[in-house]
C-alpha positions in Angstrom: 38.3 -6.1 16.8 41.1 -4.4 18.8 43.6 -5.0 16.0 41.2 -3.3 13.5 40.8 -0.3 15.8 44.6 0.2 16.0 45.0 -0.2 12.3 42.3 2.4 11.6 43.8 4.8 14.0 47.1 4.5 12.2 45.5 5.0 8.8 43.3 7.8 10.0 46.1 9.8 11.3 48.5 9.5 8.4 46.3 10.1 5.3 44.9 13.6 6.1 48.3 14.9 6.9 49.6 14.0 3.4 47.0 16.1 1.6 48.5 19.5 2.3 51.5 18.7 0.1 49.5 18.8 -3.1 50.2 22.5 -3.6 53.2 23.8 -5.5 55.9 25.0 -3.2 55.7 28.5 -4.5 51.9 28.8 -4.9 51.6 31.7 -2.5 54.0 33.8 -4.7 52.1 33.1 -7.9 49.4 35.2 -9.5 45.7 34.3 -9.5 46.0 34.0 -13.3 48.1 30.9 -12.6 45.1 29.3 -10.9 46.2 29.9 -7.3 45.1 32.8 -5.0 48.7 33.9 -4.6 50.0 37.5 -4.1 51.6 38.0 -7.6 55.1 38.4 -6.1 56.8 36.6 -9.0 55.0 38.8 -11.5 55.9 41.9 -9.5 59.6 41.1 -9.4 59.6 40.2 -13.1 58.2 43.7 -13.9 60.5 45.6 -11.5 63.1 47.5 -13.5 66.5 45.9 -13.2 68.8 47.7 -10.7 65.9 49.2 -8.8 66.8 49.3 -5.2 64.8 50.2 -2.1 65.9 50.9 1.5 66.6 48.1 3.9 63.6 47.4 6.2 63.8 45.7 9.7 60.9 43.3 10.4 60.7 42.0 13.9 59.4 38.4 14.3 57.8 38.0 17.8 57.6 34.3 17.9 59.2 31.0 19.2 62.6 32.0 17.9 64.5 31.9 14.6 67.3 29.7 13.4 69.6 32.6 12.5 72.2 30.1 11.0 69.7 28.7 8.5 71.2 28.7 4.9 68.3 30.8 3.6 68.2 33.2 6.5 71.7 33.8 7.8 72.3 36.7 5.3 69.0 38.4 6.1 69.2 38.5 9.9 69.3 41.8 11.7 72.6 42.5 13.3 72.9 45.0 16.1 75.9 47.1 15.0 76.2 48.6 18.5 77.0 45.3 20.1 80.3 43.4 20.2 79.3 39.7 20.1 80.1 37.5 23.1 81.8 40.1 25.3 79.1 40.0 28.0 78.7 43.8 27.9 75.7 45.9 27.0 77.8 47.9 24.5 75.0 50.0 23.1 73.4 50.6 26.6 69.9 49.5 25.5 69.5 47.3 28.6 70.2 44.0 26.8 73.5 42.3 26.8 74.9 40.9 23.5 71.6 41.2 21.7 73.1 40.6 18.3 70.0 39.3 16.4 67.3 40.3 18.9 66.3 39.2 22.4 64.6 36.3 24.3 62.1 37.3 27.0 61.5 33.7 28.1 64.9 32.7 29.3 67.3 33.7 32.0 70.8 35.1 32.4 72.2 31.5 32.8 71.1 30.7 29.2 68.2 28.5 30.4 65.0 28.7 28.4 61.3 28.0 28.8 60.1 25.5 26.3 56.6 24.7 27.5 54.1 27.0 29.3 50.5 26.9 30.2 47.7 28.3 28.1 46.3 31.5 29.6 43.1 29.8 30.5 45.1 27.4 32.6 47.0 30.1 34.3 43.7 31.9 35.2 42.2 28.7 36.5 45.3 28.0 38.7 45.3 31.6 40.0 41.6 31.6 41.0 41.7 28.0 42.2 44.2 29.0 44.8 42.0 31.9 45.8 38.6 30.3 45.8 39.1 26.6 46.6 37.6 25.7 50.0 35.6 29.0 50.3 31.8 29.1 50.6 30.2 30.7 47.7 27.5 32.3 49.8 30.3 34.0 51.9 31.9 35.7 48.9 32.0 39.5 48.8 30.3 41.3 46.0 33.7 42.3 44.4 34.7 38.6 44.2 31.5 37.4 42.4 32.8 38.3 38.9 36.2 36.6 39.6 34.4 33.6 40.9 32.4 33.3 37.7 35.6 33.4 35.7 37.1 30.8 38.0 34.1 28.5 37.2 34.4 29.1 33.5 38.1 28.5 33.3 37.8 25.4 35.6 35.2 23.8 33.3 37.2 24.6 30.2 40.5 23.3 31.5 39.1 20.1 33.1 37.1 19.3 30.0 40.1 19.7 27.8 42.3 17.6 30.0 39.7 14.8 30.0 39.4 14.9 26.2 43.2 15.0 25.7 43.7 12.1 28.1 41.6 9.8 26.0 43.3 10.8 22.7 46.7 10.7 24.3 46.1 7.1 25.3 45.4 6.1 21.7 48.4 8.0 20.2 50.7 6.7 22.9 49.7 3.2 21.8 50.4 4.0 18.2 53.7 5.7 19.0 54.7 2.7 21.0 53.9 0.4 18.1 55.9 2.5 15.6 58.8 2.4 18.0 58.6 -1.4 18.3 58.4 -1.8 14.5 61.3 0.5 14.0 63.4 -1.5 16.5 62.6 -4.8 14.7 63.8 -3.5 11.2 67.4 -2.8 10.7 67.1 -1.6 7.1 67.1 2.1 6.2 64.9 3.2 4.5 62.2 0.8 5.6 60.5 -0.9 2.7 57.0 -2.2 2.3 58.4 -5.8 2.3 60.2 -5.1 5.6 56.9 -4.1 7.1 54.9 -7.1 5.7 57.6 -9.6 6.9 58.1 -8.5 10.5 59.8 -11.2 12.5 57.4 -11.1 15.5 54.7 -13.2 17.1 52.8 -10.1 18.1 49.6 -10.1 16.0 49.1 -6.4 16.6 52.5 -5.5 15.2 51.9 -7.7 12.1 48.6 -6.0 11.5 49.9 -2.5 11.9 53.0 -3.3 9.9 50.8 -4.4 7.0 48.7 -1.2 7.3 51.8 1.0 7.2 53.2 -1.1 4.3 50.1 -0.1 2.3 50.9 3.6 2.9 54.5 3.0 1.8 53.3 1.4 -1.4 51.1 4.4 -2.0 54.2 6.7 -1.7 54.5 7.6 1.9 57.7 6.6 3.5 57.8 4.8 6.9 60.1 7.4 8.2 57.7 10.2 7.4 54.8 8.4 8.9 56.9 7.7 12.1 57.8 11.4 12.3 54.2 12.4 12.1 53.1 9.9 14.7 55.9 11.2 16.9 54.7 14.8 16.3 51.1 13.9 17.3 52.2 12.1 20.4 54.5 15.0 21.5 51.8 17.5 20.8 49.2 15.7 23.0 51.8 15.1 25.7 52.6 18.9 25.6 48.9 19.8 25.9 48.2 17.4 28.8 51.4 17.7 30.8 52.0 21.4 30.3 49.4 23.5 28.4 46.3 22.4 30.3 48.1 21.4 33.5 47.3 23.9 36.3 50.0 22.5 38.5 52.8 23.3 36.0 54.5 26.6 36.6 57.6 27.3 34.6 57.9 31.1 35.0 60.2 30.9 38.0 63.0 29.9 35.6 63.0 33.4 34.0 63.8 35.1 37.3 61.9 38.3 36.7 59.4 39.9 39.1 56.4 38.6 37.2 54.0 40.7 39.2 55.7 43.9 37.9 54.2 44.3 34.5 56.4 47.3 33.8 59.6 45.4 34.3 61.6 45.4 31.0 65.1 44.1 31.4 65.2 40.3 31.8 65.8 37.3 29.6 68.8 36.4 27.5 70.2 36.7 23.9 69.3 33.2 22.7 66.9 34.2 20.0 66.7 30.6 18.6 65.7 28.8 21.8 64.8 25.1 22.2 62.2 25.0 19.4 62.4 27.6 16.7 60.4 25.7 14.0 57.4 28.0 14.0 59.4 31.3 14.1 61.9 30.1 11.5 59.1 29.2 9.1 57.5 32.7 9.6 60.8 34.4 9.0 61.4 32.5 5.8 58.0 33.5 4.4 58.9 37.1 5.0 62.5 37.2 3.9 64.2 33.9 2.9 66.9 35.0 0.5 65.6 35.5 -3.0 67.1 34.0 -6.1 69.9 32.1 -4.4 68.7 28.8 -5.8 68.3 27.4 -2.3 65.1 26.2 -0.8 62.5 28.9 -1.4 62.1 32.6 -1.9 60.6 34.9 0.7 58.1 37.6 -0.2 60.5 40.6 0.3 64.0 41.5 -0.4 65.9 44.3 1.4 64.8 42.9 4.7 66.5 42.2 8.0 64.8 39.8 10.4 64.9 40.7 14.1 64.1 37.7 16.2 62.3 38.3 19.5 61.6 35.1 21.3 58.4 35.5 23.3 56.2 32.5 22.4 56.7 29.2 24.1 54.9 25.9 23.4 51.8 27.3 25.2 50.4 30.8 25.4 52.6 33.9 25.3 52.3 36.2 28.4 51.1 39.8 28.1 54.1 41.2 29.8 56.5 39.6 27.4 54.5 40.6 24.3 54.5 44.2 25.5 58.2 44.1 26.1 58.9 42.5 22.7 56.9 45.2 20.9 58.9 47.9 22.7 62.2 46.2 22.1 61.4 46.0 18.3 60.4 49.7 18.2 63.4 50.9 20.1 65.8 48.9 18.0 64.6 50.0 14.6 61.9 47.7 13.4 59.3 49.3 11.1 57.1 46.2 10.9 56.3 43.7 13.6 54.9 40.2 12.7 52.8 38.6 15.5 51.8 35.0 14.6 50.3 34.1 17.9 47.1 34.6 19.9 45.1 33.3 22.8 41.6 33.3 24.3 42.2 35.5 27.4 44.4 38.5 28.1 44.4 39.4 31.8 46.8 42.3 31.4 45.7 43.7 28.0 46.3 47.2 29.1 50.1 46.5 29.2 49.9 45.3 25.6 47.7 48.2 24.5 50.3 50.7 25.9 53.0 49.0 23.8 50.8 49.1 20.7 50.3 52.8 21.3 54.0 53.2 21.6 54.5 51.4 18.2 51.8 53.7 16.7 53.6 56.8 18.0 56.8 55.6 16.4 55.2 54.7 13.0 55.5 50.9 13.3 53.1 48.6 11.6 51.8 45.6 13.5 50.6 42.5 11.5 48.7 39.9 13.5 47.4 36.4 12.7 43.6 36.0 13.2 43.7 32.5 14.7 43.0 28.9 13.7 39.7 28.0 15.4 37.4 28.4 12.4 35.4 30.9 14.4 34.3 34.6 14.2 36.6 36.8 16.1 35.2 39.3 18.6 36.8 41.7 21.1 36.4 39.1 23.8 37.5 35.8 22.3 40.8 36.4 20.6 43.8 38.3 21.9 45.7 40.5 21.2 43.6 42.7 19.0 43.5 46.3 17.9 40.7 47.7 20.1 42.0 49.4 23.2 40.7 48.3 26.5 40.7 51.8 28.0 39.6 54.6 25.7 40.9 58.1 26.4 39.2 61.4 25.6 41.5 61.9 22.7 43.0 59.7 20.0 41.6 56.6 18.3 39.7 53.9 20.1 41.7 51.2 18.2 45.1 50.9 16.7 45.1 52.1 13.1 48.6 50.7 12.6 47.3 47.1 13.0 46.5 44.5 10.3 44.5 41.4 11.2 45.1 38.5 8.8 43.0 35.5 7.9 44.2 32.5 5.9 43.5 31.3 2.3 43.5 27.8 0.9 45.5 27.2 -2.3 42.3 26.4 -4.1 40.2 28.9 -6.0 36.4 28.8 -5.8 34.2 27.8 -2.8 37.1 26.4 -0.8 39.1 29.7 -1.0 39.2 30.4 2.8 41.3 27.9 4.7 38.9 25.7 6.7 40.6 26.5 10.0 40.9 30.3 9.6 39.1 32.7 11.9 37.2 35.4 10.2 35.1 38.6 10.9 33.4 41.3 8.9 34.7 43.8 11.3 37.8 42.3 13.1 39.7 40.6 10.3 41.1 43.0 7.7 42.5 40.8 4.9 43.0 37.2 3.8 46.4 36.0 2.6 47.9 32.6 1.6 48.1 30.4 4.7 47.5 26.8 3.7 50.3 24.4 2.8 53.1 27.0 2.8 56.5 25.7 2.1 59.2 27.5 4.0 62.3 27.4 6.2 62.6 25.3 9.4 65.6 24.7 11.6 68.8 22.9 10.5 68.7 24.0 6.9 65.4 22.2 6.3 62.1 23.2 4.7 58.5 22.1 5.5 54.9 22.7 4.6 53.1 24.3 7.5 49.7 26.0 7.6 47.8 28.4 9.7 47.0 32.1 9.9 50.5 32.1 11.4 51.7 31.6 7.8 49.3 34.2 6.4 50.4 37.0 8.6 54.1 37.0 7.4 52.9 37.0 3.8 51.3 40.4 4.6 54.3 41.5 6.6 56.4 40.7 3.6 54.2 42.8 1.3 54.4 45.7 3.9 58.2 45.4 3.9 58.3 45.8 0.1 56.2 48.9 0.4 58.2 50.4 3.2 61.4 49.7 1.3 60.3 51.5 -1.9 58.1 54.1 -0.3 59.8 55.1 3.0 57.8 58.3 3.2 54.5 56.5 3.6 53.3 56.1 7.2 52.3 52.8 8.8 48.7 53.8 8.3 49.2 54.5 4.6 51.0 51.2 4.1 48.0 49.5 5.7 45.7 51.4 3.5 47.7 50.5 0.4 47.5 46.8 1.2 43.8 46.9 2.0 43.0 49.0 -1.1 45.2 47.2 -3.6 43.5 43.9 -3.4 42.4 41.1 -5.7 38.7 41.5 -5.0 36.6 38.4 -4.4 33.7 40.1 -2.5 30.9 38.7 -4.6 32.1 35.1 -4.7 30.3 32.4 -2.7 32.6 30.5 -0.4 32.4 27.9 2.5 32.6 29.7 5.8 35.4 28.2 7.9 34.2 25.9 10.7 30.9 25.2 9.0 29.4 23.9 5.7 27.5 27.2 5.2 28.1 29.2 2.1 28.5 32.9 2.4 29.9 35.8 0.3 33.6 36.1 0.8 32.9 39.8 1.7 31.3 38.5 4.9 34.6 37.1 6.2 36.7 40.3 6.4 36.7 44.1 6.2 38.0 44.2 2.6 36.4 41.1 1.1 39.6 40.5 -0.9 42.9 38.8 -0.9 46.2 40.6 -0.7 48.2 41.3 -3.9 51.7 42.7 -4.0 51.4 44.2 -7.5 48.2 46.0 -6.7 49.4 47.2 -3.3 52.5 48.6 -4.9 50.5 50.4 -7.6 48.3 51.9 -4.9 51.3 53.0 -2.8 52.8 54.6 -5.9 49.7 56.7 -6.4 49.7 57.6 -2.7 53.3 58.7 -2.8 52.6 60.6 -6.0 50.2 62.8 -4.0 52.9 63.4 -1.4 55.8 64.2 -3.6 56.6 66.5 -6.5 58.0 65.3 -9.9 61.5 64.0 -9.6 60.7 61.8 -6.6 63.1 59.0 -5.8 60.2 56.6 -6.0 59.6 54.4 -9.1 57.5 56.2 -11.7 55.6 53.0 -12.5 55.9 49.3 -13.0 56.3 48.3 -16.6 53.0 47.1 -18.0 52.4 43.3 -18.0 53.3 41.6 -21.2 50.6 39.7 -23.0 51.6 36.1 -23.3 51.4 34.6 -26.8 
């Protein structure tokens, strides 16, 4: 019985992970007419008159870091012309030394970096545990009652998560150990199905699991790929248990800032790649991987420079760092900021709001991923978001330079929304491709990844195209062009993420449509036409589509 359980665990973990690679590598760039809910980028570039050039646009990627030496990104990285590399001097006097490609707010001046951090819920639990533990509830002052309720809520959430992770981690640790043992027994590379069936061991468990893995190899999945995925699952659970949901883990001291000072700006280092830049490198590639170089994949936009601002560890980003990252991007010339991160609590939201207002004042567009919980976003369950915590007497109550992005599957029809995507009729603006997206990862490699983290940079890439060819349009107008120039799916019935319920696609977002580069460009063209007289530098029009024979 025990052998069967182990075998089923191995099979159950491997098979679902293979399914995402059924999509074409470039599906998100294709047109809906091709059978995929892509953004029509290929069609757009085919119709763009040869020799047409736009202005260079800087897109800041606030993320885990970017591999700036990647073969598909090295020529599109932002370079701070005011800095002399490696001289240890703040040549441009912006407060950051040798910030050649951006800045890292989760490292220190010695070059040490934070890899793991807690989730925000864990940090809140740890904070209030230290304050309330051992105190009588009846003796609490009235002002502490609300804090105590939050303490109880976060305590229940963290301890429940740790308990669940502990059980799964035990299973995956066992599977990981079995793979390691099998790998040590086989000297051949690559490992074949026969190698796995003929393991030289008296351990019945190893023989059983070896046979199960052999079946997957015969079906087309290599042993090495399966081992890599098992290792990834093991490391993910280890990270959650040991760091993300561990209230006794506190890495912030490494940075050396005064963390209580939320207005402190000048700390960190210039290592914009960091210890794990997989996520940020993938995001950067979607936006701007060099086009038409016959390497890897094409990004959505040309004429882009990627500014890497490392702010997101393996865990939740901190409000102070997010605010500083936004300000750094604005001050150093970014006109679009991609933010593929989010969390369930934001104890210092006002600090982030002030930075968002600063971006708005300086005409910078913010593009944010809606989240991957298959739930409806509200003002209280997903941060950061566009609604300001404190509303002044004048000005908007929310950021009109903000685009919230949900994720699409690569299938048309009822499965159009990605099953993991968050949604909201009022809080999510648009949906964009986010399932099985093939893009850059460190060390000149490419992978399929999925999430609203991948959908946001698709939209950031479209925004970069518009800002390149229509530099006179404001951030708000670029947002309007994207939200107006859509492939409308409002009246289609789809499966609501996180449930089996069928709803109209219009119930999942503000626009009820999917982003489309061609249509957004045509919309921007009309908007600019209203702003400029004849003889404008903007394109007069895209050539009409050719009818295929």
